[in-house]
Short mmCIF file of the C-alpha atoms (twelve columns), coordinates in Angstrom:
data_MODEL
# 
_entry.id   MODEL 
# 
loop_
_atom_site.group_PDB 
_atom_site.id 
_atom_site.type_symbol 
_atom_site.label_atom_id 
_atom_site.label_alt_id 
_atom_site.label_comp_id 
_atom_site.label_asym_id 
_atom_site.label_seq_id 
_atom_site.Cartn_x 
_atom_site.Cartn_y 
_atom_site.Cartn_z 
_atom_site.pdbx_PDB_model_num 
ATOM 1   C CA . UNK A 1   1.976   24.025  11.534  1 
ATOM 2   C CA . UNK A 2   -1.695  23.436  12.382  1 
ATOM 3   C CA . UNK A 3   -2.658  25.686  9.460   1 
ATOM 4   C CA . UNK A 4   -1.177  23.159  7.006   1 
ATOM 5   C CA . UNK A 5   -1.189  19.843  8.844   1 
ATOM 6   C CA . UNK A 6   -4.763  19.783  10.117  1 
ATOM 7   C CA . UNK A 7   -6.451  20.577  6.780   1 
ATOM 8   C CA . UNK A 8   -4.368  17.853  5.114   1 
ATOM 9   C CA . UNK A 9   -5.348  15.291  7.744   1 
ATOM 10  C CA . UNK A 10  -8.978  16.392  7.510   1 
ATOM 11  C CA . UNK A 11  -8.917  16.043  3.716   1 
ATOM 12  C CA . UNK A 12  -7.548  12.495  3.923   1 
ATOM 13  C CA . UNK A 13  -10.182 11.537  6.506   1 
ATOM 14  C CA . UNK A 14  -13.014 13.030  4.416   1 
ATOM 15  C CA . UNK A 15  -11.753 11.174  1.334   1 
ATOM 16  C CA . UNK A 16  -11.670 7.938   3.337   1 
ATOM 17  C CA . UNK A 17  -15.223 8.558   4.571   1 
ATOM 18  C CA . UNK A 18  -16.521 9.250   1.064   1 
ATOM 19  C CA . UNK A 19  -14.753 6.099   -0.131  1 
ATOM 20  C CA . UNK A 20  -16.793 4.044   2.357   1 
ATOM 21  C CA . UNK A 21  -20.167 5.684   1.703   1 
ATOM 22  C CA . UNK A 22  -20.775 3.454   -1.332  1 
ATOM 23  C CA . UNK A 23  -20.234 0.149   0.536   1 
ATOM 24  C CA . UNK A 24  -22.353 1.486   3.424   1 
ATOM 25  C CA . UNK A 25  -25.270 2.176   1.073   1 
ATOM 26  C CA . UNK A 26  -25.026 -1.358  -0.270  1 
ATOM 27  C CA . UNK A 27  -24.868 -2.874  3.234   1 
ATOM 28  C CA . UNK A 28  -26.663 -0.419  5.556   1 
ATOM 29  C CA . UNK A 29  -27.077 -3.032  8.292   1 
ATOM 30  C CA . UNK A 30  -23.376 -3.841  8.621   1 
ATOM 31  C CA . UNK A 31  -22.255 -2.629  12.093  1 
ATOM 32  C CA . UNK A 32  -18.576 -2.898  11.182  1 
ATOM 33  C CA . UNK A 33  -19.052 -0.537  8.226   1 
ATOM 34  C CA . UNK A 34  -20.888 1.941   10.448  1 
ATOM 35  C CA . UNK A 35  -18.029 1.780   12.957  1 
ATOM 36  C CA . UNK A 36  -15.447 2.316   10.210  1 
ATOM 37  C CA . UNK A 37  -17.383 5.302   8.834   1 
ATOM 38  C CA . UNK A 38  -17.532 6.690   12.387  1 
ATOM 39  C CA . UNK A 39  -13.732 6.341   12.605  1 
ATOM 40  C CA . UNK A 40  -13.264 8.399   9.448   1 
ATOM 41  C CA . UNK A 41  -16.004 10.865  10.387  1 
ATOM 42  C CA . UNK A 42  -14.702 11.600  13.887  1 
ATOM 43  C CA . UNK A 43  -11.170 11.943  12.547  1 
ATOM 44  C CA . UNK A 44  -12.321 14.383  9.846   1 
ATOM 45  C CA . UNK A 45  -14.260 16.448  12.391  1 
ATOM 46  C CA . UNK A 46  -11.419 16.598  14.921  1 
ATOM 47  C CA . UNK A 47  -8.866  17.817  12.386  1 
ATOM 48  C CA . UNK A 48  -11.347 20.201  10.727  1 
ATOM 49  C CA . UNK A 49  -12.340 21.789  14.023  1 
ATOM 50  C CA . UNK A 50  -8.667  22.197  14.967  1 
ATOM 51  C CA . UNK A 51  -7.957  24.219  11.821  1 
ATOM 52  C CA . UNK A 52  -7.645  27.868  12.947  1 
ATOM 53  C CA . UNK A 53  -10.113 29.342  10.455  1 
ATOM 54  C CA . UNK A 54  -12.747 26.743  11.340  1 
ATOM 55  C CA . UNK A 55  -11.975 27.119  15.049  1 
ATOM 56  C CA . UNK A 56  -12.797 30.837  14.899  1 
ATOM 57  C CA . UNK A 57  -15.965 30.248  12.849  1 
ATOM 58  C CA . UNK A 58  -17.236 27.651  15.343  1 
ATOM 59  C CA . UNK A 59  -16.517 29.938  18.280  1 
ATOM 60  C CA . UNK A 60  -18.537 32.702  16.663  1 
ATOM 61  C CA . UNK A 61  -21.339 30.302  15.819  1 
ATOM 62  C CA . UNK A 62  -21.619 28.967  19.380  1 
ATOM 63  C CA . UNK A 63  -20.801 32.237  21.095  1 
ATOM 64  C CA . UNK A 64  -18.361 30.386  23.380  1 
ATOM 65  C CA . UNK A 65  -14.655 31.174  23.125  1 
ATOM 66  C CA . UNK A 66  -12.523 28.145  22.228  1 
ATOM 67  C CA . UNK A 67  -15.534 25.811  22.120  1 
ATOM 68  C CA . UNK A 68  -13.932 24.248  19.025  1 
ATOM 69  C CA . UNK A 69  -11.231 22.806  21.317  1 
ATOM 70  C CA . UNK A 70  -13.787 20.913  23.402  1 
ATOM 71  C CA . UNK A 71  -15.648 19.723  20.291  1 
ATOM 72  C CA . UNK A 72  -12.440 18.603  18.521  1 
ATOM 73  C CA . UNK A 73  -11.140 16.700  21.523  1 
ATOM 74  C CA . UNK A 74  -14.554 15.127  22.105  1 
ATOM 75  C CA . UNK A 75  -14.370 13.889  18.504  1 
ATOM 76  C CA . UNK A 76  -10.979 12.345  19.298  1 
ATOM 77  C CA . UNK A 77  -12.601 10.469  22.177  1 
ATOM 78  C CA . UNK A 78  -15.335 9.359   19.770  1 
ATOM 79  C CA . UNK A 79  -12.675 8.230   17.302  1 
ATOM 80  C CA . UNK A 80  -11.084 5.966   19.908  1 
ATOM 81  C CA . UNK A 81  -14.470 4.473   20.869  1 
ATOM 82  C CA . UNK A 82  -15.341 3.890   17.189  1 
ATOM 83  C CA . UNK A 83  -12.057 2.037   16.648  1 
ATOM 84  C CA . UNK A 84  -12.708 -0.121  19.714  1 
ATOM 85  C CA . UNK A 85  -16.204 -0.890  18.410  1 
ATOM 86  C CA . UNK A 86  -14.720 -1.883  15.055  1 
ATOM 87  C CA . UNK A 87  -12.331 -4.305  16.718  1 
ATOM 88  C CA . UNK A 88  -15.167 -5.740  18.814  1 
ATOM 89  C CA . UNK A 89  -16.999 -6.531  15.576  1 
ATOM 90  C CA . UNK A 90  -13.889 -8.147  14.146  1 
ATOM 91  C CA . UNK A 91  -12.910 -10.218 17.182  1 
ATOM 92  C CA . UNK A 92  -16.046 -10.947 19.242  1 
ATOM 93  C CA . UNK A 93  -19.410 -12.647 18.723  1 
ATOM 94  C CA . UNK A 94  -22.203 -10.181 17.801  1 
ATOM 95  C CA . UNK A 95  -23.908 -10.282 21.218  1 
ATOM 96  C CA . UNK A 96  -20.745 -9.607  23.153  1 
ATOM 97  C CA . UNK A 97  -19.695 -6.923  20.676  1 
ATOM 98  C CA . UNK A 98  -22.994 -5.084  21.267  1 
ATOM 99  C CA . UNK A 99  -22.544 -5.213  25.034  1 
ATOM 100 C CA . UNK A 100 -18.992 -3.901  24.709  1 
ATOM 101 C CA . UNK A 101 -20.246 -1.120  22.479  1 
ATOM 102 C CA . UNK A 102 -22.688 0.022   25.148  1 
ATOM 103 C CA . UNK A 103 -19.891 0.078   27.712  1 
ATOM 104 C CA . UNK A 104 -17.690 2.069   25.359  1 
ATOM 105 C CA . UNK A 105 -20.487 4.601   24.807  1 
ATOM 106 C CA . UNK A 106 -20.996 5.014   28.563  1 
ATOM 107 C CA . UNK A 107 -17.266 5.640   29.013  1 
ATOM 108 C CA . UNK A 108 -17.332 8.122   26.127  1 
ATOM 109 C CA . UNK A 109 -20.256 10.024  27.611  1 
ATOM 110 C CA . UNK A 110 -18.566 10.097  31.019  1 
ATOM 111 C CA . UNK A 111 -15.242 11.370  29.663  1 
ATOM 112 C CA . UNK A 112 -16.851 14.021  27.446  1 
ATOM 113 C CA . UNK A 113 -19.053 15.193  30.340  1 
ATOM 114 C CA . UNK A 114 -16.014 15.499  32.604  1 
ATOM 115 C CA . UNK A 115 -14.111 17.423  29.933  1 
ATOM 116 C CA . UNK A 116 -17.092 19.735  29.457  1 
ATOM 117 C CA . UNK A 117 -17.334 20.448  33.201  1 
ATOM 118 C CA . UNK A 118 -13.640 21.307  33.383  1 
ATOM 119 C CA . UNK A 119 -13.868 23.351  30.174  1 
ATOM 120 C CA . UNK A 120 -16.682 25.632  31.391  1 
ATOM 121 C CA . UNK A 121 -14.647 26.423  34.499  1 
ATOM 122 C CA . UNK A 122 -11.869 27.935  32.380  1 
ATOM 123 C CA . UNK A 123 -11.663 31.712  32.333  1 
ATOM 124 C CA . UNK A 124 -12.803 33.226  29.053  1 
ATOM 125 C CA . UNK A 125 -10.085 35.383  27.531  1 
ATOM 126 C CA . UNK A 126 -10.624 35.397  23.786  1 
ATOM 127 C CA . UNK A 127 -10.013 32.920  21.008  1 
ATOM 128 C CA . UNK A 128 -6.767  30.940  20.928  1 
ATOM 129 C CA . UNK A 129 -6.828  28.613  17.898  1 
ATOM 130 C CA . UNK A 130 -3.017  28.405  17.719  1 
ATOM 131 C CA . UNK A 131 -1.939  28.657  21.370  1 
ATOM 132 C CA . UNK A 132 -4.866  27.249  23.352  1 
ATOM 133 C CA . UNK A 133 -2.723  24.890  25.441  1 
ATOM 134 C CA . UNK A 134 0.016   27.462  26.003  1 
ATOM 135 C CA . UNK A 135 -2.479  30.137  27.050  1 
ATOM 136 C CA . UNK A 136 -4.175  28.004  29.705  1 
ATOM 137 C CA . UNK A 137 -1.033  26.212  30.905  1 
ATOM 138 C CA . UNK A 138 -1.148  27.819  34.323  1 
ATOM 139 C CA . UNK A 139 -4.849  27.119  34.940  1 
ATOM 140 C CA . UNK A 140 -5.367  24.282  37.440  1 
ATOM 141 C CA . UNK A 141 -8.677  23.251  35.848  1 
ATOM 142 C CA . UNK A 142 -7.080  23.122  32.435  1 
ATOM 143 C CA . UNK A 143 -4.273  20.964  33.787  1 
ATOM 144 C CA . UNK A 144 -6.902  18.523  35.060  1 
ATOM 145 C CA . UNK A 145 -8.631  18.754  31.692  1 
ATOM 146 C CA . UNK A 146 -5.364  18.040  29.885  1 
ATOM 147 C CA . UNK A 147 -4.458  15.140  32.177  1 
ATOM 148 C CA . UNK A 148 -7.848  13.468  31.647  1 
ATOM 149 C CA . UNK A 149 -7.818  13.995  27.897  1 
ATOM 150 C CA . UNK A 150 -4.224  12.885  27.324  1 
ATOM 151 C CA . UNK A 151 -4.531  9.853   29.646  1 
ATOM 152 C CA . UNK A 152 -7.643  8.562   27.859  1 
ATOM 153 C CA . UNK A 153 -6.067  9.388   24.490  1 
ATOM 154 C CA . UNK A 154 -2.880  7.439   25.217  1 
ATOM 155 C CA . UNK A 155 -4.756  4.488   26.725  1 
ATOM 156 C CA . UNK A 156 -6.942  4.362   23.630  1 
ATOM 157 C CA . UNK A 157 -4.010  4.547   21.215  1 
ATOM 158 C CA . UNK A 158 -2.140  1.792   23.068  1 
ATOM 159 C CA . UNK A 159 -5.270  -0.370  22.942  1 
ATOM 160 C CA . UNK A 160 -5.763  0.285   19.226  1 
ATOM 161 C CA . UNK A 161 -2.124  -0.576  18.473  1 
ATOM 162 C CA . UNK A 162 -2.332  -3.839  20.418  1 
ATOM 163 C CA . UNK A 163 -5.637  -4.839  18.814  1 
ATOM 164 C CA . UNK A 164 -4.336  -3.998  15.332  1 
ATOM 165 C CA . UNK A 165 -1.341  -6.277  15.779  1 
ATOM 166 C CA . UNK A 166 -3.500  -9.018  17.274  1 
ATOM 167 C CA . UNK A 167 -5.930  -8.892  14.361  1 
ATOM 168 C CA . UNK A 168 -3.101  -8.733  11.829  1 
ATOM 169 C CA . UNK A 169 -1.889  -12.127 13.035  1 
ATOM 170 C CA . UNK A 170 -5.343  -13.652 12.524  1 
ATOM 171 C CA . UNK A 171 -6.456  -12.375 9.129   1 
ATOM 172 C CA . UNK A 172 -5.569  -14.001 5.825   1 
ATOM 173 C CA . UNK A 173 -6.132  -11.067 3.459   1 
ATOM 174 C CA . UNK A 174 -2.753  -9.545  2.625   1 
ATOM 175 C CA . UNK A 175 -3.834  -5.907  2.353   1 
ATOM 176 C CA . UNK A 176 -6.032  -6.081  5.441   1 
ATOM 177 C CA . UNK A 177 -3.037  -7.383  7.387   1 
ATOM 178 C CA . UNK A 178 -0.844  -4.602  6.025   1 
ATOM 179 C CA . UNK A 179 -3.494  -1.991  6.747   1 
ATOM 180 C CA . UNK A 180 -3.815  -3.092  10.349  1 
ATOM 181 C CA . UNK A 181 -0.062  -2.850  10.801  1 
ATOM 182 C CA . UNK A 182 0.005   0.650   9.284   1 
ATOM 183 C CA . UNK A 183 -2.790  1.684   11.648  1 
ATOM 184 C CA . UNK A 184 -0.833  0.211   14.566  1 
ATOM 185 C CA . UNK A 185 2.193   2.301   13.597  1 
ATOM 186 C CA . UNK A 186 0.034   5.425   13.291  1 
ATOM 187 C CA . UNK A 187 -1.542  4.877   16.707  1 
ATOM 188 C CA . UNK A 188 1.855   4.253   18.280  1 
ATOM 189 C CA . UNK A 189 3.243   7.423   16.681  1 
ATOM 190 C CA . UNK A 190 0.301   9.436   18.039  1 
ATOM 191 C CA . UNK A 191 1.450   8.518   21.537  1 
ATOM 192 C CA . UNK A 192 4.181   11.127  21.107  1 
ATOM 193 C CA . UNK A 193 1.522   13.857  21.041  1 
ATOM 194 C CA . UNK A 194 -0.280  12.365  24.036  1 
ATOM 195 C CA . UNK A 195 2.920   12.025  26.041  1 
ATOM 196 C CA . UNK A 196 3.864   15.681  25.533  1 
ATOM 197 C CA . UNK A 197 0.383   16.845  26.531  1 
ATOM 198 C CA . UNK A 198 0.319   14.542  29.571  1 
ATOM 199 C CA . UNK A 199 3.675   15.951  30.684  1 
ATOM 200 C CA . UNK A 200 2.271   19.452  30.185  1 
ATOM 201 C CA . UNK A 201 -0.684  18.555  32.394  1 
ATOM 202 C CA . UNK A 202 1.576   17.202  35.118  1 
ATOM 203 C CA . UNK A 203 4.081   20.055  35.066  1 
ATOM 204 C CA . UNK A 204 1.975   22.933  33.763  1 
ATOM 205 C CA . UNK A 205 4.948   24.189  31.769  1 
ATOM 206 C CA . UNK A 206 3.709   24.246  28.184  1 
ATOM 207 C CA . UNK A 207 5.056   27.728  27.635  1 
ATOM 208 C CA . UNK A 208 8.522   26.430  28.500  1 
ATOM 209 C CA . UNK A 209 8.406   23.630  25.897  1 
ATOM 210 C CA . UNK A 210 11.252  23.995  23.404  1 
ATOM 211 C CA . UNK A 211 9.858   24.822  19.964  1 
ATOM 212 C CA . UNK A 212 11.060  21.480  18.592  1 
ATOM 213 C CA . UNK A 213 9.063   19.620  21.258  1 
ATOM 214 C CA . UNK A 214 5.854   21.375  20.215  1 
ATOM 215 C CA . UNK A 215 6.578   20.703  16.552  1 
ATOM 216 C CA . UNK A 216 7.339   17.071  17.309  1 
ATOM 217 C CA . UNK A 217 4.098   16.732  19.271  1 
ATOM 218 C CA . UNK A 218 1.988   18.121  16.426  1 
ATOM 219 C CA . UNK A 219 3.871   16.049  13.855  1 
ATOM 220 C CA . UNK A 220 3.337   12.883  15.888  1 
ATOM 221 C CA . UNK A 221 -0.378  13.604  16.157  1 
ATOM 222 C CA . UNK A 222 -0.811  14.624  12.532  1 
ATOM 223 C CA . UNK A 223 1.335   11.973  10.877  1 
ATOM 224 C CA . UNK A 224 -0.004  9.328   13.255  1 
ATOM 225 C CA . UNK A 225 -3.540  10.293  12.254  1 
ATOM 226 C CA . UNK A 226 -2.643  10.169  8.564   1 
ATOM 227 C CA . UNK A 227 -1.120  6.707   8.932   1 
ATOM 228 C CA . UNK A 228 -4.131  5.451   10.869  1 
ATOM 229 C CA . UNK A 229 -6.539  6.705   8.196   1 
ATOM 230 C CA . UNK A 230 -4.351  5.218   5.482   1 
ATOM 231 C CA . UNK A 231 -4.276  1.885   7.297   1 
ATOM 232 C CA . UNK A 232 -8.051  1.713   7.626   1 
ATOM 233 C CA . UNK A 233 -8.527  2.342   3.891   1 
ATOM 234 C CA . UNK A 234 -5.631  0.193   2.677   1 
ATOM 235 C CA . UNK A 235 -7.677  -3.035  2.325   1 
ATOM 236 C CA . UNK A 236 -9.881  -1.221  -0.205  1 
ATOM 237 C CA . UNK A 237 -7.313  0.327   -2.527  1 
ATOM 238 C CA . UNK A 238 -4.251  -1.744  -1.715  1 
ATOM 239 C CA . UNK A 239 -5.221  -4.560  -4.137  1 
ATOM 240 C CA . UNK A 240 -5.203  -1.956  -6.917  1 
ATOM 241 C CA . UNK A 241 -1.496  -1.447  -6.200  1 
ATOM 242 C CA . UNK A 242 -0.964  -5.187  -6.593  1 
ATOM 243 C CA . UNK A 243 -2.774  -5.111  -9.934  1 
ATOM 244 C CA . UNK A 244 -0.782  -2.083  -11.076 1 
ATOM 245 C CA . UNK A 245 2.478   -3.742  -10.068 1 
ATOM 246 C CA . UNK A 246 1.496   -6.941  -11.890 1 
ATOM 247 C CA . UNK A 247 0.559   -4.949  -14.994 1 
ATOM 248 C CA . UNK A 248 3.845   -2.992  -14.907 1 
ATOM 249 C CA . UNK A 249 5.845   -6.191  -14.493 1 
ATOM 250 C CA . UNK A 250 3.906   -7.819  -17.334 1 
ATOM 251 C CA . UNK A 251 4.540   -4.818  -19.583 1 
ATOM 252 C CA . UNK A 252 8.289   -4.930  -18.887 1 
ATOM 253 C CA . UNK A 253 8.415   -8.675  -19.563 1 
ATOM 254 C CA . UNK A 254 6.448   -8.141  -22.777 1 
ATOM 255 C CA . UNK A 255 9.017   -5.611  -23.977 1 
ATOM 256 C CA . UNK A 256 11.991  -7.765  -22.975 1 
ATOM 257 C CA . UNK A 257 10.625  -10.681 -24.980 1 
ATOM 258 C CA . UNK A 258 10.283  -8.553  -28.130 1 
ATOM 259 C CA . UNK A 259 13.750  -9.102  -29.707 1 
ATOM 260 C CA . UNK A 260 13.549  -12.893 -29.416 1 
ATOM 261 C CA . UNK A 261 9.897   -12.977 -30.467 1 
ATOM 262 C CA . UNK A 262 10.577  -10.735 -33.471 1 
ATOM 263 C CA . UNK A 263 13.444  -12.938 -34.673 1 
ATOM 264 C CA . UNK A 264 11.238  -16.029 -34.492 1 
ATOM 265 C CA . UNK A 265 8.226   -14.344 -36.123 1 
ATOM 266 C CA . UNK A 266 10.323  -13.111 -39.015 1 
ATOM 267 C CA . UNK A 267 11.419  -16.693 -39.541 1 
ATOM 268 C CA . UNK A 268 7.901   -18.117 -39.169 1 
ATOM 269 C CA . UNK A 269 5.225   -15.380 -39.560 1 
ATOM 270 C CA . UNK A 270 2.447   -17.965 -39.200 1 
ATOM 271 C CA . UNK A 271 3.091   -18.334 -35.436 1 
ATOM 272 C CA . UNK A 272 1.883   -14.767 -34.756 1 
ATOM 273 C CA . UNK A 273 -1.782  -14.291 -33.862 1 
ATOM 274 C CA . UNK A 274 -1.826  -10.675 -35.091 1 
ATOM 275 C CA . UNK A 275 -0.275  -10.398 -38.533 1 
ATOM 276 C CA . UNK A 276 1.759   -7.351  -39.501 1 
ATOM 277 C CA . UNK A 277 2.098   -5.889  -35.987 1 
ATOM 278 C CA . UNK A 278 5.787   -6.611  -35.554 1 
ATOM 279 C CA . UNK A 279 7.285   -3.128  -35.080 1 
ATOM 280 C CA . UNK A 280 9.036   -2.036  -31.918 1 
ATOM 281 C CA . UNK A 281 6.791   1.034   -31.713 1 
ATOM 282 C CA . UNK A 282 3.664   -1.118  -31.770 1 
ATOM 283 C CA . UNK A 283 5.113   -3.252  -29.004 1 
ATOM 284 C CA . UNK A 284 5.918   -0.187  -26.865 1 
ATOM 285 C CA . UNK A 285 2.406   1.190   -27.324 1 
ATOM 286 C CA . UNK A 286 0.765   -2.069  -26.287 1 
ATOM 287 C CA . UNK A 287 -0.841  -1.451  -22.900 1 
ATOM 288 C CA . UNK A 288 -4.367  -2.848  -22.999 1 
ATOM 289 C CA . UNK A 289 -4.848  -6.539  -22.215 1 
ATOM 290 C CA . UNK A 290 -1.155  -6.777  -21.428 1 
ATOM 291 C CA . UNK A 291 -1.508  -10.014 -19.467 1 
ATOM 292 C CA . UNK A 292 -3.213  -11.786 -22.374 1 
ATOM 293 C CA . UNK A 293 -0.706  -10.373 -24.866 1 
ATOM 294 C CA . UNK A 294 2.223   -11.429 -22.681 1 
ATOM 295 C CA . UNK A 295 0.952   -14.994 -22.436 1 
ATOM 296 C CA . UNK A 296 0.292   -14.997 -26.153 1 
ATOM 297 C CA . UNK A 297 3.837   -13.794 -26.882 1 
ATOM 298 C CA . UNK A 298 5.283   -16.553 -24.699 1 
ATOM 299 C CA . UNK A 299 3.222   -19.163 -26.539 1 
ATOM 300 C CA . UNK A 300 4.312   -17.790 -29.895 1 
ATOM 301 C CA . UNK A 301 7.969   -17.970 -28.836 1 
ATOM 302 C CA . UNK A 302 7.504   -21.597 -27.828 1 
ATOM 303 C CA . UNK A 303 5.796   -22.286 -31.148 1 
ATOM 304 C CA . UNK A 304 8.765   -20.704 -32.905 1 
ATOM 305 C CA . UNK A 305 11.184  -22.878 -30.950 1 
ATOM 306 C CA . UNK A 306 9.268   -25.992 -31.921 1 
ATOM 307 C CA . UNK A 307 9.234   -24.892 -35.567 1 
ATOM 308 C CA . UNK A 308 13.052  -24.678 -35.411 1 
ATOM 309 C CA . UNK A 309 13.600  -28.046 -33.736 1 
ATOM 310 C CA . UNK A 310 15.047  -29.623 -36.925 1 
ATOM 311 C CA . UNK A 311 17.544  -26.754 -37.199 1 
ATOM 312 C CA . UNK A 312 18.850  -26.877 -33.602 1 
ATOM 313 C CA . UNK A 313 22.462  -28.021 -33.629 1 
ATOM 314 C CA . UNK A 314 23.796  -30.198 -30.789 1 
ATOM 315 C CA . UNK A 315 27.389  -29.146 -31.565 1 
ATOM 316 C CA . UNK A 316 26.464  -25.455 -31.185 1 
ATOM 317 C CA . UNK A 317 24.878  -26.246 -27.805 1 
ATOM 318 C CA . UNK A 318 28.082  -27.944 -26.598 1 
ATOM 319 C CA . UNK A 319 30.254  -25.029 -27.716 1 
ATOM 320 C CA . UNK A 320 27.869  -22.495 -26.161 1 
ATOM 321 C CA . UNK A 321 27.968  -24.408 -22.870 1 
ATOM 322 C CA . UNK A 322 31.772  -24.392 -22.811 1 
ATOM 323 C CA . UNK A 323 31.843  -20.694 -23.665 1 
ATOM 324 C CA . UNK A 324 29.262  -19.867 -20.980 1 
ATOM 325 C CA . UNK A 325 31.129  -21.773 -18.287 1 
ATOM 326 C CA . UNK A 326 34.342  -20.031 -19.279 1 
ATOM 327 C CA . UNK A 327 32.643  -16.650 -18.690 1 
ATOM 328 C CA . UNK A 328 31.327  -17.722 -15.262 1 
ATOM 329 C CA . UNK A 329 27.726  -18.557 -16.119 1 
ATOM 330 C CA . UNK A 330 26.033  -21.258 -14.030 1 
ATOM 331 C CA . UNK A 331 22.582  -22.711 -13.453 1 
ATOM 332 C CA . UNK A 332 19.632  -21.175 -15.269 1 
ATOM 333 C CA . UNK A 333 21.703  -18.316 -16.655 1 
ATOM 334 C CA . UNK A 334 23.993  -20.836 -18.352 1 
ATOM 335 C CA . UNK A 335 21.042  -22.851 -19.649 1 
ATOM 336 C CA . UNK A 336 19.376  -19.697 -20.998 1 
ATOM 337 C CA . UNK A 337 22.596  -18.648 -22.720 1 
ATOM 338 C CA . UNK A 338 22.957  -22.072 -24.374 1 
ATOM 339 C CA . UNK A 339 19.317  -21.998 -25.542 1 
ATOM 340 C CA . UNK A 340 19.648  -18.456 -26.908 1 
ATOM 341 C CA . UNK A 341 22.909  -19.197 -28.724 1 
ATOM 342 C CA . UNK A 342 21.442  -22.334 -30.277 1 
ATOM 343 C CA . UNK A 343 18.325  -20.434 -31.406 1 
ATOM 344 C CA . UNK A 344 20.428  -17.695 -32.998 1 
ATOM 345 C CA . UNK A 345 22.496  -20.289 -34.857 1 
ATOM 346 C CA . UNK A 346 19.348  -22.151 -35.963 1 
ATOM 347 C CA . UNK A 347 17.753  -18.989 -37.361 1 
ATOM 348 C CA . UNK A 348 20.975  -18.174 -39.215 1 
ATOM 349 C CA . UNK A 349 21.203  -21.689 -40.632 1 
ATOM 350 C CA . UNK A 350 17.566  -21.628 -41.700 1 
ATOM 351 C CA . UNK A 351 18.069  -18.383 -43.606 1 
ATOM 352 C CA . UNK A 352 20.981  -20.038 -45.448 1 
ATOM 353 C CA . UNK A 353 19.022  -23.248 -46.058 1 
ATOM 354 C CA . UNK A 354 21.456  -25.352 -43.964 1 
ATOM 355 C CA . UNK A 355 20.591  -28.343 -41.775 1 
ATOM 356 C CA . UNK A 356 22.704  -29.607 -38.840 1 
ATOM 357 C CA . UNK A 357 24.324  -32.977 -39.075 1 
ATOM 358 C CA . UNK A 358 22.924  -33.918 -35.627 1 
ATOM 359 C CA . UNK A 359 19.630  -32.085 -34.869 1 
ATOM 360 C CA . UNK A 360 19.060  -31.392 -31.146 1 
ATOM 361 C CA . UNK A 361 15.259  -31.727 -31.190 1 
ATOM 362 C CA . UNK A 362 14.928  -32.266 -27.436 1 
ATOM 363 C CA . UNK A 363 16.302  -28.810 -26.573 1 
ATOM 364 C CA . UNK A 364 13.272  -27.158 -28.196 1 
ATOM 365 C CA . UNK A 365 11.402  -27.945 -24.989 1 
ATOM 366 C CA . UNK A 366 14.015  -26.475 -22.626 1 
ATOM 367 C CA . UNK A 367 12.649  -24.510 -19.708 1 
ATOM 368 C CA . UNK A 368 10.991  -24.919 -16.288 1 
ATOM 369 C CA . UNK A 369 9.831   -28.418 -15.495 1 
ATOM 370 C CA . UNK A 370 6.726   -27.217 -13.620 1 
ATOM 371 C CA . UNK A 371 3.557   -26.343 -15.573 1 
ATOM 372 C CA . UNK A 372 3.687   -22.744 -14.374 1 
ATOM 373 C CA . UNK A 373 3.155   -20.068 -17.010 1 
ATOM 374 C CA . UNK A 374 4.670   -17.379 -14.785 1 
ATOM 375 C CA . UNK A 375 7.879   -19.417 -14.382 1 
ATOM 376 C CA . UNK A 376 7.816   -20.097 -18.119 1 
ATOM 377 C CA . UNK A 377 7.718   -16.376 -18.899 1 
ATOM 378 C CA . UNK A 378 10.529  -15.669 -16.432 1 
ATOM 379 C CA . UNK A 379 12.614  -18.319 -18.193 1 
ATOM 380 C CA . UNK A 380 11.872  -16.895 -21.642 1 
ATOM 381 C CA . UNK A 381 12.858  -13.414 -20.460 1 
ATOM 382 C CA . UNK A 382 16.233  -14.863 -19.453 1 
ATOM 383 C CA . UNK A 383 16.565  -16.453 -22.873 1 
ATOM 384 C CA . UNK A 384 15.577  -13.196 -24.601 1 
ATOM 385 C CA . UNK A 385 18.143  -11.243 -22.593 1 
ATOM 386 C CA . UNK A 386 20.821  -13.788 -23.446 1 
ATOM 387 C CA . UNK A 387 19.771  -13.753 -27.122 1 
ATOM 388 C CA . UNK A 388 20.657  -10.078 -27.444 1 
ATOM 389 C CA . UNK A 389 24.183  -10.612 -26.064 1 
ATOM 390 C CA . UNK A 390 25.183  -14.080 -27.241 1 
ATOM 391 C CA . UNK A 391 27.570  -14.616 -30.186 1 
ATOM 392 C CA . UNK A 392 26.589  -16.299 -33.427 1 
ATOM 393 C CA . UNK A 393 28.123  -19.800 -33.379 1 
ATOM 394 C CA . UNK A 394 28.026  -22.240 -36.249 1 
ATOM 395 C CA . UNK A 395 28.857  -25.909 -36.398 1 
ATOM 396 C CA . UNK A 396 32.052  -27.171 -37.871 1 
# 
């Protein structure tokens, strides 16, 4: 599992680090950015060093068997300290944040030194990139090592989860709030890995762990790390998802307005800004500047309605309302159906050169009362949908 999971986690962390290099170059004196880059950097190093092929290469480079384990777990301790430093910058005044940072660094140095002392006391018996914990399960010094590491790890992840949720309640930026919550979930999930390792340190029975427990532990650590990295980067790329969603919604609305717009443009070609581009294929291929084109299409539909105001028949509206109520339509759906039916009848009458006995000029302005273009477009989409299904009614 580590052969696949750790490289993936490392790749995500490296991508997140590279993503933040640009902002760091533009603001090299920003302590929060440095802390965030340290978060991604330590995470990338820990997962990279835990990858078996890298583990073996590091051991050969240092000449110390399993030294990659100590380095990887020291990076995890650094990751926790970097996250705490980031929260200090977010929640505390600069002076107090600096003092907290110094305390965090002292704790980090103390924990790493203690881990190193316990590590050098382990008996050297070859490289164990895939079964390091299982191999040393019966060693008393390793059990102390594992207890210290897992206790600090779990305390750090609990603290990060709590601080993420606390910050999420204070910030106003939507994607920052979501990112903090994703990071909180990732940190909480990582506790599963810490809990298994802490239990192993207490009982010294790693070799007796059911295979599903070991898999669950690695999955909790790996997926938790992935979620945490995703959460820290979400404020940067999350708004792009909002823009993409808005563009996709605008494109769908643009297409749904096409039948109604086309009927009105064929009746009054002068309302269209772009002459001759009336085909369905051209509409489907329209992607660039979709927001502008959508607003323009809505305006052109309204212009077409106003151009038809002398042909709108009050009797048709009354019959359409009765028919709509009989089929169960209510509220805005009923109003949209009445408007669409009246427009269809008006276009038909105009083609035949007929004029209603009682023009319904006021209905040309039907729609939302608020001056909200988004609500206006939503209303016109309802009318366009109803236009495709409504019957052709005539007066008399």
